[in-house]
FIKOLZA-1660 file (N, C-alpha, C; in steps of 0.1 Angstrom, whole numbers, plus 5000, padded with zeros to 4 digits):
% residues 83
   i   px   py   pz ch aa at
   1 9262 5683 2810  A  M  N
   1 9252 5691 2806  A  M CA
   1 9251 5704 2798  A  M  C
   2 9252 5713 2784  A  C  N
   2 9256 5725 2782  A  C CA
   2 9240 5731 2780  A  C  C
   3 9243 5744 2789  A  R  N
   3 9237 5760 2789  A  R CA
   3 9239 5769 2776  A  R  C
   4 9233 5774 2773  A  L  N
   4 9235 5789 2767  A  L CA
   4 9234 5796 2774  A  L  C
   5 9232 5796 2784  A  F  N
   5 9227 5807 2792  A  F CA
   5 9223 5802 2809  A  F  C
   6 9227 5810 2818  A  P  N
   6 9230 5805 2831  A  P CA
   6 9212 5807 2837  A  P  C
   7 9206 5800 2839  A  V  N
   7 9192 5795 2844  A  V CA
   7 9188 5801 2852  A  V  C
   8 9194 5801 2869  A  L  N
   8 9193 5802 2881  A  L CA
   8 9192 5825 2879  A  L  C
   9 9200 5825 2872  A  P  N
   9 9200 5843 2876  A  P CA
   9 9185 5845 2866  A  P  C
  10 9187 5840 2857  A  V  N
  10 9173 5843 2851  A  V CA
  10 9161 5847 2858  A  V  C
  11 9160 5833 2863  A  L  N
  11 9148 5830 2871  A  L CA
  11 9144 5839 2885  A  L  C
  12 9164 5845 2887  A  Y  N
  12 9155 5855 2898  A  Y CA
  12 9151 5865 2894  A  Y  C
  13 9160 5870 2888  A  V  N
  13 9151 5883 2878  A  V CA
  13 9140 5883 2869  A  V  C
  14 9136 5874 2868  A  I  N
  14 9120 5869 2866  A  I CA
  14 9109 5868 2878  A  I  C
  15 9113 5863 2885  A  S  N
  15 9111 5862 2898  A  S CA
  15 9110 5878 2910  A  S  C
  16 9120 5882 2908  A  G  N
  16 9124 5901 2913  A  G CA
  16 9112 5906 2907  A  G  C
  17 9113 5908 2894  A  V  N
  17 9101 5914 2888  A  V CA
  17 9086 5916 2888  A  V  C
  18 9085 5901 2887  A  S  N
  18 9073 5898 2891  A  S CA
  18 9069 5903 2906  A  S  C
  19 9077 5906 2916  A  L  N
  19 9077 5906 2928  A  L CA
  19 9071 5918 2926  A  L  C
  20 9079 5928 2924  A  V  N
  20 9077 5947 2922  A  V CA
  20 9064 5949 2914  A  V  C
  21 9059 5945 2902  A  I  N
  21 9049 5945 2900  A  I CA
  21 9040 5941 2906  A  I  C
  22 9037 5928 2914  A  G  N
  22 9029 5920 2921  A  G CA
  22 9024 5935 2930  A  G  C
  23 9040 5938 2941  A  L  N
  23 9036 5950 2948  A  L CA
  23 9029 5961 2949  A  L  C
  24 9037 5966 2932  A  F  N
  24 9030 5980 2926  A  F CA
  24 9013 5980 2923  A  F  C
  25 9007 5969 2917  A  L  N
  25 8996 5964 2917  A  L CA
  25 8988 5964 2933  A  L  C
  26 8992 5957 2938  A  Y  N
  26 8987 5961 2951  A  Y CA
  26 8984 5967 2960  A  Y  C
  27 9001 5977 2960  A  L  N
  27 8995 5989 2966  A  L CA
  27 8992 5999 2958  A  L  C
  28 8993 6000 2945  A  K  N
  28 8988 6011 2940  A  K CA
  28 8975 6006 2925  A  K  C
  29 8971 6002 2930  A  P  N
  29 8958 5998 2918  A  P CA
  29 8952 6006 2914  A  P  C
  30 8948 6018 2911  A  R  N
  30 8938 6032 2905  A  R CA
  30 8953 6033 2896  A  R  C
  31 8964 6036 2896  A  D  N
  31 8977 6039 2889  A  D CA
  31 8977 6029 2880  A  D  C
  32 8978 6015 2884  A  A  N
  32 8979 6006 2873  A  A CA
  32 8969 6002 2865  A  A  C
  33 8955 6010 2868  A  I  N
  33 8943 6006 2860  A  I CA
  33 8943 6021 2849  A  I  C
  34 8947 6033 2853  A  R  N
  34 8952 6043 2848  A  R CA
  34 8963 6040 2834  A  R  C
  35 8972 6033 2840  A  I  N
  35 8985 6029 2830  A  I CA
  35 8978 6019 2820  A  I  C
  36 8971 6011 2823  A  Q  N
  36 8962 6005 2813  A  Q CA
  36 8954 6007 2801  A  Q  C
  37 8945 6019 2809  A  I  N
  37 8935 6026 2797  A  I CA
  37 8944 6037 2793  A  I  C
  38 8957 6045 2795  A  A  N
  38 8964 6050 2785  A  A CA
  38 8969 6041 2776  A  A  C
  39 8971 6030 2777  A  F  N
  39 8981 6020 2767  A  F CA
  39 8969 6015 2757  A  F  C
  40 8958 6009 2763  A  Y  N
  40 8949 6011 2751  A  Y CA
  40 8943 6020 2744  A  Y  C
  41 8944 6031 2748  A  K  N
  41 8941 6043 2738  A  K CA
  41 8948 6045 2732  A  K  C
  42 8963 6041 2734  A  S  N
  42 8976 6048 2724  A  S CA
  42 8978 6033 2714  A  S  C
  43 8967 6020 2718  A  I  N
  43 8963 6019 2703  A  I CA
  43 8949 6021 2696  A  I  C
  44 8943 6027 2698  A  N  N
  44 8930 6031 2693  A  N CA
  44 8918 6023 2703  A  N  C
  45 8921 6018 2715  A  W  N
  45 8913 6010 2722  A  W CA
  45 8904 6016 2732  A  W  C
  46 8891 6019 2731  A  R  N
  46 8889 6024 2746  A  R CA
  46 8884 6014 2756  A  R  C
  47 8890 6012 2766  A  M  N
  47 8886 6004 2778  A  M CA
  47 8880 6014 2790  A  M  C
  48 8872 6013 2797  A  E  N
  48 8867 6014 2810  A  E CA
  48 8861 6004 2817  A  E  C
  49 8863 6005 2831  A  P  N
  49 8856 5996 2842  A  P CA
  49 8842 5996 2840  A  P  C
  50 8835 5985 2841  A  V  N
  50 8823 5989 2843  A  V CA
  50 8820 5997 2863  A  V  C
  51 8828 5989 2869  A  S  N
  51 8828 5994 2884  A  S CA
  51 8839 5997 2886  A  S  C
  52 8849 6009 2886  A  M  N
  52 8861 6011 2895  A  M CA
  52 8865 6002 2906  A  M  C
  53 8856 6006 2916  A  E  N
  53 8861 5996 2929  A  E CA
  53 8864 5978 2924  A  E  C
  54 8848 5976 2916  A  K  N
  54 8852 5960 2918  A  K CA
  54 8865 5958 2910  A  K  C
  55 8873 5966 2901  A  E  N
  55 8886 5968 2892  A  E CA
  55 8899 5973 2900  A  E  C
  56 8893 5980 2911  A  V  N
  56 8904 5979 2921  A  V CA
  56 8903 5969 2929  A  V  C
  57 8893 5960 2937  A  R  N
  57 8894 5952 2948  A  R CA
  57 8902 5938 2933  A  R  C
  58 8896 5936 2927  A  S  N
  58 8901 5927 2916  A  S CA
  58 8916 5930 2913  A  S  C
  59 8925 5940 2910  A  T  N
  59 8939 5943 2907  A  T CA
  59 8943 5943 2919  A  T  C
  60 8942 5942 2930  A  R  N
  60 8943 5942 2945  A  R CA
  60 8949 5928 2946  A  R  C
  61 8939 5922 2943  A  W  N
  61 8941 5905 2945  A  W CA
  61 8952 5895 2931  A  W  C
  62 8949 5905 2925  A  M  N
  62 8961 5901 2912  A  M CA
  62 8973 5906 2917  A  M  C
  63 8976 5912 2924  A  G  N
  63 8991 5919 2925  A  G CA
  63 8995 5908 2941  A  G  C
  64 8985 5906 2953  A  L  N
  64 8985 5897 2960  A  L CA
  64 8992 5885 2954  A  L  C
  65 8984 5878 2946  A  F  N
  65 8987 5864 2940  A  F CA
  65 9001 5866 2935  A  F  C
  66 9003 5875 2925  A  L  N
  66 9014 5876 2922  A  L CA
  66 9026 5876 2927  A  L  C
  67 9024 5887 2939  A  M  N
  67 9037 5885 2950  A  M CA
  67 9040 5873 2956  A  M  C
  68 9030 5863 2959  A  L  N
  68 9027 5850 2964  A  L CA
  68 9036 5841 2953  A  L  C
  69 9029 5841 2943  A  A  N
  69 9035 5828 2934  A  A CA
  69 9056 5836 2932  A  A  C
  70 9053 5847 2928  A  S  N
  70 9067 5847 2930  A  S CA
  70 9075 5842 2938  A  S  C
  71 9073 5849 2953  A  L  N
  71 9079 5841 2964  A  L CA
  71 9080 5826 2968  A  L  C
  72 9068 5817 2963  A  A  N
  72 9071 5807 2962  A  A CA
  72 9081 5798 2953  A  A  C
  73 9079 5809 2943  A  S  N
  73 9090 5807 2932  A  S CA
  73 9106 5808 2934  A  S  C
  74 9109 5819 2945  A  V  N
  74 9120 5820 2946  A  V CA
  74 9125 5805 2958  A  V  C
  75 9114 5809 2970  A  I  N
  75 9116 5791 2975  A  I CA
  75 9117 5780 2967  A  I  C
  76 9112 5778 2961  A  T  N
  76 9114 5766 2955  A  T CA
  76 9128 5765 2945  A  T  C
  77 9133 5775 2940  A  I  N
  77 9143 5777 2934  A  I CA
  77 9153 5774 2945  A  I  C
  78 9160 5782 2961  A  L  N
  78 9167 5780 2969  A  L CA
  78 9164 5764 2973  A  L  C
  79 9155 5757 2975  A  M  N
  79 9154 5745 2976  A  M CA
  79 9156 5731 2974  A  M  C
  80 9156 5736 2959  A  K  N
  80 9163 5728 2946  A  K CA
  80 9176 5728 2949  A  K  C
  81 9184 5744 2949  A  T  N
  81 9199 5743 2944  A  T CA
  81 9204 5740 2962  A  T  C
  82 9199 5736 2969  A  R  N
  82 9207 5731 2982  A  R CA
  82 9207 5718 2978  A  R  C
  83 9200 5712 2976  A  I  N
  83 9203 5697 2973  A  I CA
  83 9209 5690 2968  A  I  C
% end
């Protein structure tokens, strides 16, 4: 089978970056929300959460889910490569 690029290293990098982003969202949800607001201001949109506490809670859950999903993908990749 001919491949243009090695797939496994790319999947590991994507999973690692996802893990770091998920950790950031989980540990620093207010900073993540501020970055998002600043981005939207730069493209001339105004974004404000209706309830900051709900937004922080949702951002934490999203970070936790992203961390779990990236860990699951790494475990799956490791199990598939050992067969």
